[in-house]
DSSP file (Angstrom, degrees, kcal/mol; ACC not computed):
  #  RESIDUE AA STRUCTURE BP1 BP2  ACC     N-H-->O    O-->H-N    N-H-->O    O-->H-N    TCO  KAPPA ALPHA  PHI   PSI    X-CA   Y-CA   Z-CA
    1    1 A M              0   0    0      0, 0.0     2,-0.1     0, 0.0     0, 0.0   0.000 360.0 360.0 360.0 146.3   71.1  128.5  113.8
    2    2 A S     >  -     0   0    0      1,-0.1     4,-2.1     4,-0.0     5,-0.2  -0.400 360.0-112.1 -82.2 163.3   70.3  124.9  114.2
    3    3 A D  H  > S+     0   0    0      1,-0.2     4,-2.4     2,-0.2     5,-0.2   0.848 117.0  53.7 -63.3 -34.9   72.9  122.3  115.2
    4    4 A T  H  > S+     0   0    0      2,-0.2     4,-2.2     1,-0.2    -1,-0.2   0.882 108.5  49.0 -69.3 -36.8   72.7  120.6  111.8
    5    5 A T  H  > S+     0   0    0      2,-0.2     4,-2.4     1,-0.2    -2,-0.2   0.909 112.5  47.8 -67.7 -41.5   73.4  123.9  110.0
    6    6 A I  H  X S+     0   0    0     -4,-2.1     4,-2.4     2,-0.2    -2,-0.2   0.922 112.7  48.6 -64.6 -44.1   76.4  124.6  112.3
    7    7 A A  H  X S+     0   0    0     -4,-2.4     4,-2.2     2,-0.2    -2,-0.2   0.889 111.3  50.6 -63.5 -39.2   77.7  121.0  111.8
    8    8 A A  H  X S+     0   0    0     -4,-2.2     4,-2.3     2,-0.2    -2,-0.2   0.918 111.0  48.4 -65.0 -43.1   77.3  121.4  108.0
    9    9 A K  H  X S+     0   0    0     -4,-2.4     4,-2.6     1,-0.2    -2,-0.2   0.890 110.2  51.9 -64.1 -39.2   79.2  124.7  108.0
   10   10 A E  H  X S+     0   0    0     -4,-2.4     4,-2.3     2,-0.2    -1,-0.2   0.897 110.1  48.7 -64.6 -40.2   82.0  123.2  110.1
   11   11 A R  H  X S+     0   0    0     -4,-2.2     4,-2.5     2,-0.2    -2,-0.2   0.899 111.5  50.1 -65.0 -39.8   82.3  120.3  107.7
   12   12 A E  H  X S+     0   0    0     -4,-2.3     4,-2.5     2,-0.2    -2,-0.2   0.917 110.5  49.0 -64.3 -43.5   82.4  122.7  104.8
   13   13 A V  H  X S+     0   0    0     -4,-2.6     4,-2.3     2,-0.2    -2,-0.2   0.913 111.9  49.3 -61.8 -43.1   85.1  124.8  106.5
   14   14 A E  H  X S+     0   0    0     -4,-2.3     4,-2.2     2,-0.2    -2,-0.2   0.905 110.8  50.0 -63.9 -42.1   87.2  121.7  107.2
   15   15 A R  H  X S+     0   0    0     -4,-2.5     4,-2.3     1,-0.2    -2,-0.2   0.913 110.8  49.7 -61.4 -43.6   86.8  120.6  103.5
   16   16 A N  H  X S+     0   0    0     -4,-2.5     4,-2.5     1,-0.2    -2,-0.2   0.883 109.2  52.3 -63.9 -38.8   88.0  124.0  102.4
   17   17 A R  H  X S+     0   0    0     -4,-2.3     4,-2.6     2,-0.2    -1,-0.2   0.918 109.9  48.6 -62.8 -43.0   90.9  123.9  104.7
   18   18 A E  H  X S+     0   0    0     -4,-2.2     4,-2.3     2,-0.2    -2,-0.2   0.911 112.2  48.5 -63.9 -42.1   92.0  120.5  103.3
   19   19 A Q  H  X S+     0   0    0     -4,-2.3     4,-2.3     2,-0.2    -2,-0.2   0.904 112.0  49.4 -64.0 -41.0   91.6  121.8   99.7
   20   20 A L  H  X S+     0   0    0     -4,-2.5     4,-2.6     2,-0.2    -2,-0.2   0.904 110.1  50.8 -64.8 -41.1   93.7  124.9  100.6
   21   21 A A  H  X S+     0   0    0     -4,-2.6     4,-2.4     2,-0.2    -2,-0.2   0.904 110.5  49.4 -63.2 -41.4   96.4  122.7  102.2
   22   22 A D  H  X S+     0   0    0     -4,-2.3     4,-2.3     2,-0.2    -2,-0.2   0.908 111.5  49.2 -63.0 -42.0   96.5  120.5   99.1
   23   23 A T  H  X S+     0   0    0     -4,-2.3     4,-2.5     2,-0.2    -2,-0.2   0.916 111.3  48.6 -64.2 -43.6   96.8  123.6   96.9
   24   24 A V  H  X S+     0   0    0     -4,-2.6     4,-2.6     1,-0.2    -2,-0.2   0.911 111.3  50.7 -63.0 -42.3   99.6  125.0   99.0
   25   25 A D  H  X S+     0   0    0     -4,-2.4     4,-2.2     2,-0.2    -2,-0.2   0.909 110.6  49.0 -61.2 -42.7  101.4  121.7   98.9
   26   26 A A  H  X S+     0   0    0     -4,-2.3     4,-2.0     2,-0.2    -2,-0.2   0.913 112.6  47.3 -64.7 -42.7  101.1  121.5   95.2
   27   27 A L  H  X S+     0   0    0     -4,-2.5     4,-2.0     1,-0.2    -2,-0.2   0.904 110.9  51.8 -64.7 -41.2  102.4  125.1   94.8
   28   28 A Q  H  X S+     0   0    0     -4,-2.6     4,-0.9     1,-0.2    -2,-0.2   0.903 109.1  50.4 -62.3 -41.1  105.3  124.4   97.1
   29   29 A A  H  < S+     0   0    0     -4,-2.2     3,-0.5     1,-0.2    -1,-0.2   0.891 110.7  49.5 -64.6 -39.4  106.3  121.3   95.1
   30   30 A K  H  < S+     0   0    0     -4,-2.0    -1,-0.2     1,-0.2    -2,-0.2   0.846 112.0  48.0 -67.6 -33.2  106.2  123.3   91.9
   31   31 A L  H  < S+     0   0    0     -4,-2.0     2,-1.8    -5,-0.1    -1,-0.2   0.570  84.9  94.5 -86.1  -8.9  108.4  126.1   93.4
   32   32 A D     X  +     0   0    0     -4,-0.9     4,-2.0    -3,-0.5     5,-0.2  -0.592  49.1 169.3 -84.6  81.3  111.0  123.7   94.9
   33   33 A V  H  >  +     0   0    0     -2,-1.8     4,-2.8     1,-0.2     5,-0.2   0.876  69.5  56.1 -64.5 -41.2  113.3  123.9   91.9
   34   34 A K  H  > S+     0   0    0      1,-0.2     4,-2.3     2,-0.2    -1,-0.2   0.930 110.4  44.0 -60.3 -47.1  116.2  122.1   93.6
   35   35 A T  H  > S+     0   0    0      1,-0.2     4,-2.2     2,-0.2    -1,-0.2   0.896 114.1  50.4 -66.1 -40.1  114.2  119.0   94.4
   36   36 A R  H  X S+     0   0    0     -4,-2.0     4,-2.2     2,-0.2    -2,-0.2   0.900 111.0  49.0 -64.8 -40.2  112.6  119.0   91.0
   37   37 A A  H  X S+     0   0    0     -4,-2.8     4,-2.4     2,-0.2    -2,-0.2   0.906 111.2  49.6 -66.0 -41.4  116.0  119.2   89.3
   38   38 A Q  H  X S+     0   0    0     -4,-2.3     4,-2.4    -5,-0.2    -2,-0.2   0.895 111.0  49.9 -64.2 -39.3  117.4  116.4   91.5
   39   39 A A  H  X S+     0   0    0     -4,-2.2     4,-2.4     2,-0.2    -2,-0.2   0.905 111.3  48.5 -65.5 -41.3  114.4  114.2   90.6
   40   40 A K  H  X S+     0   0    0     -4,-2.2     4,-2.4     2,-0.2    -2,-0.2   0.897 111.0  50.9 -65.7 -40.3  114.9  114.9   86.9
   41   41 A L  H  X S+     0   0    0     -4,-2.4     4,-2.5     2,-0.2    -2,-0.2   0.920 111.0  48.3 -62.2 -44.5  118.6  114.1   87.2
   42   42 A Q  H  X S+     0   0    0     -4,-2.4     4,-2.4     1,-0.2    -2,-0.2   0.907 111.0  50.8 -63.0 -42.0  117.8  110.8   88.9
   43   43 A E  H  X S+     0   0    0     -4,-2.4     4,-1.9     2,-0.2    -1,-0.2   0.911 111.0  48.5 -61.8 -42.6  115.2  110.0   86.3
   44   44 A T  H  X S+     0   0    0     -4,-2.4     4,-1.9     2,-0.2    -2,-0.2   0.902 110.5  51.0 -65.6 -41.7  117.8  110.7   83.5
   45   45 A K  H  X S+     0   0    0     -4,-2.5     4,-1.1     1,-0.2    -1,-0.2   0.912 109.4  51.2 -61.0 -42.2  120.4  108.5   85.3
   46   46 A E  H  < S+     0   0    0     -4,-2.4    -1,-0.2     1,-0.2    -2,-0.2   0.869 112.0  46.3 -64.7 -36.4  118.0  105.7   85.6
   47   47 A R  H  < S+     0   0    0     -4,-1.9    -1,-0.2     1,-0.2    -2,-0.2   0.815 114.2  48.2 -73.8 -29.7  117.1  105.8   81.9
   48   48 A A  H  < S+     0   0    0     -4,-1.9     8,-2.4    -5,-0.1     2,-0.3   0.578 109.8  55.6 -90.0 -10.2  120.7  106.1   80.8
   49   49 A T  B  < S-A   55   0A   0     -4,-1.1     2,-0.1     6,-0.3     5,-0.0  -0.851  76.9-120.4-123.8 158.8  122.1  103.2   82.9
   50   50 A T    >   -     0   0    0      4,-3.3     3,-1.7    -2,-0.3     6,-0.1  -0.229  46.7 -88.5 -81.7-179.9  121.3   99.5   83.4
   51   51 A D  T 3  S+     0   0    0      1,-0.3    -1,-0.1     2,-0.1    -2,-0.0   0.801 128.7  52.8 -62.8 -29.2  120.3   98.0   86.7
   52   52 A D  T 3  S-     0   0    0      2,-0.1    -1,-0.3     1,-0.0     0, 0.0   0.357 122.4-103.4 -91.1   7.9  123.9   97.4   87.7
   53   53 A G  S <  S+     0   0    0     -3,-1.7    -2,-0.1     1,-0.3     3,-0.1   0.444  77.9 131.0  92.1   0.6  124.8  101.0   87.0
   54   54 A K        -     0   0    0      1,-0.1    -4,-3.3    -5,-0.0    -1,-0.3  -0.580  66.7 -95.6 -85.7 150.3  126.6  100.6   83.7
   55   55 A P  B     -A   49   0A   0      0, 0.0    -6,-0.3     0, 0.0    -1,-0.1  -0.338  42.5-108.9 -63.2 144.1  125.7  102.8   80.7
   56   56 A R     >  -     0   0    0     -8,-2.4     4,-2.1     1,-0.1     3,-0.5  -0.441  24.4-119.6 -69.6 146.6  123.2  101.4   78.3
   57   57 A P  H  > S+     0   0    0      0, 0.0     4,-2.7     0, 0.0     5,-0.2   0.860 113.5  56.1 -56.9 -37.0  124.6  100.4   74.9
   58   58 A A  H  > S+     0   0    0      2,-0.2     4,-2.2     1,-0.2     5,-0.1   0.876 107.1  49.4 -64.2 -36.3  122.4  102.9   73.1
   59   59 A V  H  > S+     0   0    0     -3,-0.5     4,-2.6     2,-0.2    -1,-0.2   0.921 111.6  48.6 -68.2 -43.2  123.8  105.7   75.2
   60   60 A L  H  X S+     0   0    0     -4,-2.1     4,-2.6     1,-0.2    -2,-0.2   0.917 111.6  49.7 -61.6 -43.3  127.3  104.6   74.5
   61   61 A A  H  X S+     0   0    0     -4,-2.7     4,-2.3     1,-0.2    -1,-0.2   0.904 111.3  49.2 -63.6 -40.6  126.5  104.4   70.8
   62   62 A G  H  X S+     0   0    0     -4,-2.2     4,-2.0     2,-0.2    -2,-0.2   0.912 111.7  48.4 -65.0 -42.1  125.0  107.9   70.8
   63   63 A A  H  X S+     0   0    0     -4,-2.6     4,-2.3     1,-0.2    -2,-0.2   0.905 111.6  50.0 -64.3 -41.0  128.0  109.3   72.6
   64   64 A A  H  X S+     0   0    0     -4,-2.6     4,-2.6     1,-0.2    -2,-0.2   0.900 109.1  52.3 -63.9 -40.2  130.4  107.7   70.2
   65   65 A A  H  X S+     0   0    0     -4,-2.3     4,-2.4     1,-0.2    -1,-0.2   0.892 109.3  49.3 -63.3 -39.3  128.4  109.1   67.3
   66   66 A V  H  X S+     0   0    0     -4,-2.0     4,-2.6     2,-0.2     5,-0.2   0.923 111.2  49.3 -65.6 -43.5  128.6  112.6   68.7
   67   67 A V  H  X S+     0   0    0     -4,-2.3     4,-2.6     1,-0.2    -2,-0.2   0.925 112.7  47.4 -61.9 -45.1  132.4  112.2   69.2
   68   68 A V  H  X S+     0   0    0     -4,-2.6     4,-2.6     2,-0.2    -1,-0.2   0.906 112.3  50.1 -63.1 -42.1  132.8  111.0   65.6
   69   69 A A  H  X S+     0   0    0     -4,-2.4     4,-2.3     2,-0.2    -2,-0.2   0.919 112.6  46.0 -63.8 -44.0  130.7  113.8   64.2
   70   70 A V  H  X S+     0   0    0     -4,-2.6     4,-2.6     2,-0.2    -2,-0.2   0.924 113.3  49.4 -65.6 -43.5  132.6  116.5   66.1
   71   71 A A  H  X S+     0   0    0     -4,-2.6     4,-2.6     1,-0.2    -2,-0.2   0.912 112.2  48.9 -61.9 -41.9  135.9  115.0   65.1
   72   72 A G  H  X S+     0   0    0     -4,-2.6     4,-2.7     2,-0.2    -1,-0.2   0.893 111.3  49.4 -64.4 -39.6  134.8  114.8   61.5
   73   73 A L  H  X S+     0   0    0     -4,-2.3     4,-2.4     2,-0.2    -2,-0.2   0.919 111.9  47.8 -65.7 -43.6  133.6  118.4   61.6
   74   74 A V  H  X S+     0   0    0     -4,-2.6     4,-1.5     2,-0.2    -2,-0.2   0.923 114.1  47.3 -62.9 -44.2  136.9  119.6   63.1
   75   75 A W  H  X S+     0   0    0     -4,-2.6     4,-0.6    -5,-0.2    -2,-0.2   0.924 112.7  49.2 -62.5 -44.6  138.9  117.7   60.5
   76   76 A W  H >< S+     0   0    0     -4,-2.7     3,-0.7     1,-0.2    -2,-0.2   0.878 111.7  48.2 -64.2 -39.6  136.7  119.0   57.7
   77   77 A R  H 3< S+     0   0    0     -4,-2.4    -1,-0.2     1,-0.2    -2,-0.2   0.758 106.1  58.3 -73.7 -23.9  137.0  122.6   58.8
   78   78 A S  H 3<        0   0    0     -4,-1.5    -1,-0.2     1,-0.2    -2,-0.2   0.618 360.0 360.0 -82.0 -10.7  140.8  122.4   59.2
   79   79 A R    <<        0   0    0     -3,-0.7    -1,-0.2    -4,-0.6    -2,-0.1   0.464 360.0 360.0 -77.9 360.0  141.3  121.4   55.6
């Protein structure tokens, strides 16, 4: 084999190794349920709170609506 063919094959092998490493990393990230759950929790917290950590008014209004609905349902069923 010529030197150029060997060098080309070595570059191809290195490229395949990099692709395989990327694939393994992606699979590992998908299978890391704990980290994914923590990231989702953090994302939800960020959406539900303002920059200073207080709940957003829309979240408070939604929670109040749920409480009122449940209280109304309990009252209605007890009659």
